[in-house]
N, C-alpha and C positions, 0 to 999 in steps of 0.2 A: 239723650237726653234734651240739649239746646237744640236739637232741628225743632225739634219738636213742638217749643215752649218757643220756635220760632211761628211755627205753622198755626198753634195756639193764638199766638199771636195774631196774625196773620188776619186768617178765619175772623176772631171775632173782628177786626178793621173791616171785612168787607162787609157782614151781616151789619154792623151797626151806619154801612154808609160812610165813614170814616176813612176810608183810601180812592174816593174818589177825590176824580182831581178840581182844581182851579174854582176851588166854590169861593178863595179871593178872601169869603171872613178868617184866614186861620185858621181854624178848629180843625185838619182834613185829620190828623192824629190823635184827638185830644180822649178817643175810646178810647187806643191803644194801650193811653199817658196817667191817661188815671186810673185806668186797671192795673195798669204797671206797677205808678206808684203806689199803690193799696196794698200790693205785694208789699211793698217794701215798706214800705214802714206799718203797715199791722200786723198779726200774727205771723202771719208765717217768715216776715221778710225778721218779730226780732225771732223767728228761730233759728232760726240760719246762721246769724249775729248770734244769738250762744252756742252755734257748734263751730262756727269760725273762733271765737272766743276756746272753746273744750277741746278741742284739733289743737291748738296750734301751742294752751300749753300744754297738753300728753308730750306732743311734741318736743315743749322746752323742755320739759323734765326727762324724756329721753333719750334729746343730744346734749345734758347738761348747761345749756345755755337760753339766752334770757331771748333771742331776736326773735324764736320760730312765734312765742308768744306776743311779740309786739305784732308781727306781720298781719298773727291773729286777730287781734284788735285792733289795728287800723283798715283789717280788713270787714271787721263788725261795725263799726264807724263808717267805717266809706256807703255800705247799704243802708246802712240809717238815717244817715243824712246827704247823698247824694242829689235825692230829689230836688231836696228845699232849695241843696247849688244850685244844681242846673234848673230849676224858677229863677234867680233872686242874678244870678246870667243874664237871660236873659228879658225878662219886666227888667232888669234896672232900668235907671233915668241920670243922665248925667244934667247937671244945672245947668244953664248958659251965663254967658261969663257973658 
């Protein structure tokens, strides 16, 4: 499954010219990034996040602990908020002192 996803993303990058080397503008992977970000923050990402929470809840009921639910909830939050965190890290500016 994940290997198919890699091939789809690479095919998308090559088809749009995003994987061409050295354009100098810093937008080489913008097509792939926007595509994956749209998946993760759109309906597909919400469905995956809901699946993480439900599976974690069922696993926690089965094992009588809350750890599985906490891990599922953390994974769901990670799916939804990771693209924004990555954008903030790479576009952050530091004030000059």
